[in-house]
C-alpha positions as CSV (number, residue, x, y, z in Angstrom):
1,M,17.2,29.4,-10.8
2,E,19.8,27.0,-12.3
3,F,18.4,23.6,-13.1
4,K,20.3,20.7,-11.6
5,D,20.8,17.7,-13.9
6,Y,21.2,14.8,-11.5
7,Y,21.8,12.3,-14.2
8,K,24.8,14.3,-15.4
9,I,26.1,14.7,-11.8
10,L,26.1,10.9,-11.4
11,G,27.4,10.3,-14.9
12,V,24.6,8.1,-16.0
13,D,22.1,8.2,-18.9
14,A,18.5,9.2,-18.2
15,S,17.5,5.6,-19.1
16,A,19.8,4.0,-16.5
17,D,18.2,1.4,-14.3
18,A,18.2,1.5,-10.5
19,K,21.3,-0.8,-10.3
20,A,23.4,1.5,-12.5
21,I,22.4,4.6,-10.5
22,K,23.2,3.0,-7.2
23,S,26.6,1.7,-8.6
24,A,27.5,5.2,-9.9
25,Y,26.5,6.8,-6.5
26,R,28.6,4.3,-4.5
27,K,31.7,5.0,-6.7
28,L,31.4,8.8,-6.5
29,A,30.5,8.8,-2.8
30,R,33.6,6.9,-1.9
31,K,35.7,9.1,-4.3
32,Y,34.6,12.4,-2.8
33,H,34.1,11.5,0.8
34,P,35.7,14.4,2.7
35,D,37.7,12.2,5.0
36,V,39.6,10.4,2.2
37,S,39.4,12.5,-1.0
38,E,42.3,14.7,-2.1
39,E,40.1,16.6,-4.5
40,R,40.0,20.3,-3.8
41,D,36.2,20.5,-4.0
42,A,35.5,17.1,-2.5
43,E,33.0,18.2,0.1
44,E,30.9,20.1,-2.4
45,R,31.0,17.2,-4.9
46,F,30.0,14.8,-2.1
47,K,27.0,16.9,-1.3
48,E,26.1,17.1,-5.0
49,V,26.2,13.3,-5.7
50,T,24.3,12.7,-2.4
51,E,21.6,15.1,-3.5
52,A,21.4,13.5,-6.9
53,Y,21.0,10.0,-5.5
54,E,18.4,11.2,-3.0
55,V,16.2,12.0,-6.0
56,L,17.1,9.3,-8.6
57,G,17.5,6.5,-6.1
58,D,13.7,6.6,-5.3
59,A,11.4,5.5,-8.1
60,K,8.5,7.9,-7.2
61,K,10.8,10.9,-6.7
62,R,12.7,10.1,-9.9
63,A,9.4,10.1,-11.9
64,E,8.5,13.5,-10.5
65,Y,12.0,14.8,-11.3
66,D,11.9,13.5,-14.8
67,E,8.6,15.4,-15.4
68,I,10.3,18.6,-14.3
69,R,13.6,17.9,-16.0
70,Q,12.1,18.5,-19.5
71,Y,11.3,22.1,-18.6
72,G,14.9,22.7,-17.4
73,Q,16.2,21.5,-20.8
74,Q,13.6,23.5,-22.7
75,H,14.6,26.7,-21.0
76,G,18.4,26.5,-21.3
77,Q,19.0,24.9,-17.9
78,Q,17.1,27.9,-16.2
79,F,14.4,26.2,-14.2
80,R,10.9,27.3,-14.8
81,P,7.9,25.3,-13.4
82,P,5.2,23.8,-15.7
83,P,2.2,25.9,-16.4
84,D,0.0,23.9,-14.0
85,W,2.5,24.0,-11.2
86,E,0.4,25.7,-8.6
87,A,-2.8,23.9,-9.6
88,R,-1.0,20.6,-8.8
89,G,0.3,21.8,-5.5
90,G,3.9,22.2,-6.6
91,F,6.6,19.6,-7.0
92,G,7.6,16.7,-4.7
93,T,4.1,15.7,-3.5
94,G,5.7,12.4,-2.5
95,G,7.5,14.3,0.3
96,F,11.1,14.8,1.1
97,S,10.7,16.0,4.6
98,H,12.6,13.0,6.0
99,F,15.9,14.1,4.4
100,E,17.9,17.0,5.8
101,G,21.0,17.4,3.6
102,D,23.1,20.4,2.7
103,F,21.6,20.7,-0.7
104,S,21.3,23.2,-3.5
105,D,18.8,26.0,-3.8
106,F,17.2,24.1,-6.6
107,F,16.7,21.0,-4.4
108,E,15.4,23.1,-1.4
109,S,13.0,25.1,-3.6
110,M,11.6,21.9,-5.2
111,F,11.6,19.5,-2.3
112,G,12.2,21.5,0.9
113,G,14.9,20.7,3.5
114,G,18.3,22.2,4.2
115,A,21.4,21.1,5.9
116,Q,21.7,23.3,8.9
117,R,18.3,23.5,10.4
118,Q,18.4,26.1,13.1
119,R,15.9,26.9,15.7
120,G,15.9,29.8,18.2
121,G,17.6,33.1,17.7
122,P,17.7,36.3,19.7
123,R,14.6,37.8,21.2
124,R,14.1,41.0,23.1
125,S,13.2,40.6,26.7
126,G,12.8,43.4,29.2
127,G,14.4,45.9,26.7
128,A,17.6,43.7,26.2
129,F,18.4,40.7,24.1
130,S,18.6,37.5,26.0
131,S,18.1,34.2,24.3
132,R,19.1,30.6,24.2
133,G,21.5,29.9,21.2
134,Q,20.2,28.3,18.1
135,D,20.2,24.5,17.6
136,V,22.2,23.5,14.5
137,E,21.9,20.3,12.5
138,I,24.6,19.0,10.2
139,E,25.2,15.9,8.2
140,M,27.9,13.5,9.3
141,P,28.9,11.0,6.6
142,I,30.6,7.9,7.9
143,F,32.0,4.7,6.5
144,L,30.6,1.4,7.6
145,E,34.1,0.7,9.0
146,D,33.7,3.8,11.3
147,T,30.8,2.0,13.2
148,L,33.4,-0.5,14.4
149,A,36.2,2.0,15.2
150,E,37.2,3.1,18.7
151,E,38.7,6.4,17.8
152,S,36.8,9.6,17.5
153,K,36.2,11.6,14.3
154,E,36.8,15.3,13.7
155,I,34.0,17.4,12.5
156,N,34.0,21.1,11.4
157,Y,30.9,23.2,11.3
158,S,29.8,26.9,11.4
159,L,27.6,28.5,14.1
160,P,25.4,31.6,13.6
161,H,26.6,34.5,15.7
162,Y,24.7,37.6,16.8
163,G,25.7,40.9,18.3
164,L,24.3,42.5,21.5
165,D,21.9,44.5,19.4
166,G,20.6,41.3,17.7
167,T,22.2,41.8,14.3
168,R,23.6,38.8,12.5
169,L,27.4,38.7,12.5
170,E,29.9,36.5,10.7
171,D,29.5,32.8,11.5
172,V,31.8,31.2,14.0
173,K,33.7,28.1,12.8
174,K,34.1,25.3,15.3
175,T,35.9,21.9,15.4
176,L,35.0,18.9,17.6
177,R,36.1,15.3,17.9
178,V,33.1,13.0,18.2
179,K,33.0,9.4,19.2
180,I,30.7,7.4,16.9
181,P,28.1,5.7,19.2
182,K,27.9,1.9,19.1
183,G,24.9,0.8,17.1
184,V,24.4,4.0,15.1
185,S,22.3,3.6,12.0
186,D,21.7,5.6,8.8
187,G,19.5,8.6,9.3
188,E,19.9,8.5,13.1
189,R,20.1,11.9,14.8
190,I,22.6,12.4,17.6
191,R,22.4,15.3,20.0
192,L,25.4,17.1,21.4
193,K,24.2,19.3,24.2
194,G,25.6,22.8,24.3
195,Q,27.6,22.5,21.2
196,G,25.3,24.7,19.1
197,A,25.3,28.4,18.7
198,P,26.2,30.6,21.7
199,G,23.4,32.2,23.7
200,L,22.8,35.9,23.9
201,G,23.2,37.6,27.3
202,D,22.4,35.0,29.9
203,G,21.0,32.6,27.4
204,A,22.4,29.0,27.2
205,A,24.1,27.7,24.1
206,G,22.0,25.7,21.7
207,D,22.6,22.0,20.8
208,L,24.3,20.4,17.9
209,Y,22.5,17.6,16.1
210,L,24.4,15.2,13.9
211,R,22.4,13.4,11.2
212,I,24.3,10.2,10.4
213,R,24.7,9.2,6.7
214,L,26.3,5.8,6.0
215,V,28.4,6.1,2.9
216,P,27.6,3.3,0.4
217,H,30.2,0.5,0.5
218,P,31.4,-1.1,-2.7
219,L,30.8,-4.6,-1.4
220,F,28.2,-4.5,1.3
221,D,24.5,-3.6,1.4
222,V,22.9,-2.7,4.8
223,E,19.7,-4.2,6.1
224,G,19.2,-2.8,9.6
225,H,22.3,-4.0,11.5
226,N,22.8,-6.9,9.0
227,L,25.2,-6.7,6.1
228,V,24.6,-8.4,2.7
229,I,27.4,-9.3,0.3
230,T,26.9,-10.9,-3.1
231,V,29.3,-13.9,-3.6
232,P,30.1,-14.8,-7.2
233,L,30.5,-18.6,-7.8
234,A,31.7,-20.6,-10.7
235,P,29.2,-23.2,-11.8
236,W,31.4,-26.1,-10.6
237,E,31.8,-24.4,-7.2
238,A,28.0,-24.3,-6.9
239,A,27.5,-27.8,-8.1
240,L,30.3,-29.5,-6.1
241,G,30.6,-27.2,-3.1
242,A,33.7,-25.2,-2.2
243,K,35.6,-23.3,0.6
244,I,36.1,-19.7,-0.5
245,T,37.5,-16.6,1.1
246,V,34.9,-13.8,1.8
247,P,35.7,-10.3,3.0
248,T,33.9,-8.9,6.1
249,L,34.3,-5.6,7.9
250,Q,36.4,-7.4,10.6
251,G,38.7,-9.2,8.1
252,K,38.5,-12.2,5.8
253,I,36.8,-15.5,6.6
254,Q,36.5,-18.9,5.1
255,L,33.0,-19.7,3.9
256,T,31.8,-23.2,3.1
257,I,29.6,-23.4,0.0
258,P,27.3,-26.5,0.2
259,P,27.0,-28.7,-2.9
260,D,24.1,-28.1,-5.2
261,S,23.8,-24.5,-4.2
262,Q,21.5,-22.2,-6.3
263,S,21.8,-18.6,-7.2
264,G,20.0,-16.4,-4.6
265,R,20.7,-18.8,-1.7
266,R,21.6,-16.8,1.5
267,L,24.2,-18.1,3.9
268,R,24.2,-16.5,7.3
269,V,27.5,-15.7,9.1
270,K,26.6,-14.9,12.7
271,G,28.1,-11.8,14.3
272,R,29.8,-10.3,11.2
273,G,27.3,-7.5,10.6
274,L,27.1,-4.0,12.2
275,P,27.1,-3.6,16.0
276,G,23.7,-2.7,17.5
277,K,22.9,-1.1,20.8
278,T,21.8,-4.4,22.3
279,I,22.6,-7.0,19.6
280,Q,25.3,-7.7,17.0
281,G,24.1,-7.9,13.3
282,D,25.0,-10.8,11.0
283,L,26.4,-11.1,7.5
284,Y,24.4,-12.7,4.8
285,A,26.2,-14.1,1.8
286,V,24.0,-14.2,-1.3
287,L,25.2,-16.7,-3.8
288,N,25.3,-15.8,-7.5
289,V,26.4,-18.4,-10.0
290,V,28.2,-16.7,-13.0
291,M,29.6,-18.0,-16.2
292,P,33.2,-17.3,-17.5
293,A,33.2,-14.3,-19.9
294,K,35.2,-16.5,-22.3
295,V,35.5,-20.3,-22.6
296,S,38.5,-22.1,-24.0
297,D,38.2,-24.9,-26.5
298,Q,39.1,-27.5,-23.9
299,D,36.6,-26.1,-21.4
300,R,33.9,-26.1,-24.2
301,Q,34.6,-29.8,-24.8
302,H,33.9,-30.5,-21.1
303,W,30.6,-28.5,-21.3
304,E,29.6,-30.4,-24.4
305,A,30.3,-33.8,-22.7
306,L,28.3,-32.7,-19.7
307,A,25.4,-31.6,-21.9
308,K,25.3,-35.0,-23.5
309,S,25.5,-37.0,-20.3
310,A,23.5,-34.9,-17.8
311,S,19.9,-35.7,-17.1
312,F,19.0,-32.2,-15.7
313,D,16.3,-30.3,-17.4
314,P,16.0,-26.7,-16.1
315,R,12.7,-26.3,-17.9
316,A,11.0,-29.5,-16.6
317,D,8.2,-27.4,-15.0
318,W,7.1,-26.2,-18.4
319,K,6.1,-29.7,-19.5
């Protein structure tokens, strides 16, 4: 079995911290999203980077993967488990059962799961095949903006197909237009009745289940139905207060920064988050005071004058 180097897939070093891994995933997920990418292999690359982040984005799973990774490197990228593999109960003891992505054989062998989880199938009854069609589950990656849109999205998927004698035939390809439900959240499972595999004989068609995956946004983090955006501030904006322009999913707004603001302060903007089934989420602006990358001679003189006249001591609690 070919070993999957998730660090290489995300383009980060094995020593990369969680922030760097998340940033790399966000960039690649937006680049290869099937709805917007012009890359020929966009769908496969999107699945690949999602698989990599599912492992490296979780500290416990990443630690388990790192332990196995050395064996893949030692054996020329052909995966072979450690000598005490079976004694330790296999890999992934932390559990991956919650994730159901269209992932590689390596991932499925190590962690379990699979994209199109299917139930049912033909059974013989009274000497003839008659069965309800299989249920099919697929991933549906959507942008945060899609949760606000009124138009439907097109999805393409394959259905298992059986002959009258119960033999498996070539899969049937199908296309649907689906309206994104209001209040949908990451990981939510949506059922479309009768849109799964066709039944055999008098059997009814199975159902289609859509597993929603919110594509990471370059600006916003998601907390339930609330959005969080980090707002960079110049030191004088934090000290004196300011009115600044802040992006939201519904357009730009003017945000008032109170004087004497500190890094880490959260300002709530009501109703600018994601829609819920019964409530509307809010937007939280997290303030982050940053210094200029380079200071001119004139600006340095101002800082020196302030340093001489200011009475503020940031380390007063140490005394």
